[in-house]
C-alpha positions in Angstrom: -12.7 0.0 8.0 -15.2 -2.5 9.1 -12.9 -5.6 9.1 -15.4 -7.3 6.8 -13.8 -9.7 4.2 -14.5 -8.4 0.8 -14.4 -11.0 -2.0 -14.1 -9.3 -5.3 -15.9 -10.4 -8.5 -13.8 -12.0 -11.3 -14.0 -8.7 -13.3 -12.4 -6.7 -10.3 -9.9 -9.4 -9.6 -8.7 -9.3 -13.2 -8.5 -5.5 -13.2 -6.2 -5.7 -10.2 -3.9 -8.3 -11.9 -3.8 -6.3 -15.1 -2.7 -3.2 -13.3 0.8 -4.2 -12.5 2.2 -0.7 -11.5 -0.5 -0.2 -8.8 -0.2 -3.8 -7.7 3.5 -3.4 -7.2 3.0 -0.1 -5.3 0.5 -1.7 -2.8 2.8 -4.7 -2.4 5.7 -2.3 -1.6 3.4 -0.7 1.1 2.3 -4.0 2.5 5.8 -5.1 2.9 6.8 -1.9 4.7 3.8 -2.3 7.0 4.5 -5.9 7.8 8.2 -4.9 8.5 7.1 -2.2 10.9 4.6 -4.7 12.7 7.4 -7.2 13.0 9.6 -5.1 15.4 7.8 -2.0 16.5 9.2 -2.0 20.1 12.8 -2.2 18.8 12.6 0.9 16.7 14.2 4.2 17.7 12.0 7.5 17.3 14.1 8.4 14.3 13.7 4.9 12.7 10.0 5.1 13.3 9.8 8.6 11.9 11.7 7.5 8.6 9.4 4.4 8.2 6.3 6.6 8.6 7.7 9.0 6.1 8.5 6.2 3.7 4.9 4.8 4.0 3.3 8.3 3.4 5.5 8.5 0.2 4.5 5.1 -1.0 0.7 6.2 -0.3 1.2 9.4 -2.1 2.5 7.5 -5.1 -0.4 5.1 -5.0 -2.9 8.0 -4.8 -1.2 9.9 -7.7 -1.1 6.7 -9.9 -4.7 6.0 -9.2 -5.7 9.6 -9.7 -4.0 9.5 -13.2 -5.5 6.2 -14.1 -9.0 7.6 -13.3 -8.4 10.6 -15.6 -7.8 8.3 -18.6 
């Protein structure tokens, strides 16, 4: 990732708002990432492993949904 700010054109922004399932999955993923960043030093190894597994699961659901959507 380059760190550049990407400003979507109105058509792209409308598409994201229209795809509520994908938006909800991404919001869930971001919420988990923010939670992890809020207290990384207080997590045990097991807690961190569980959190990473949860994120992997959410990311897999995002990929599956996006792939299904692309096939339509």
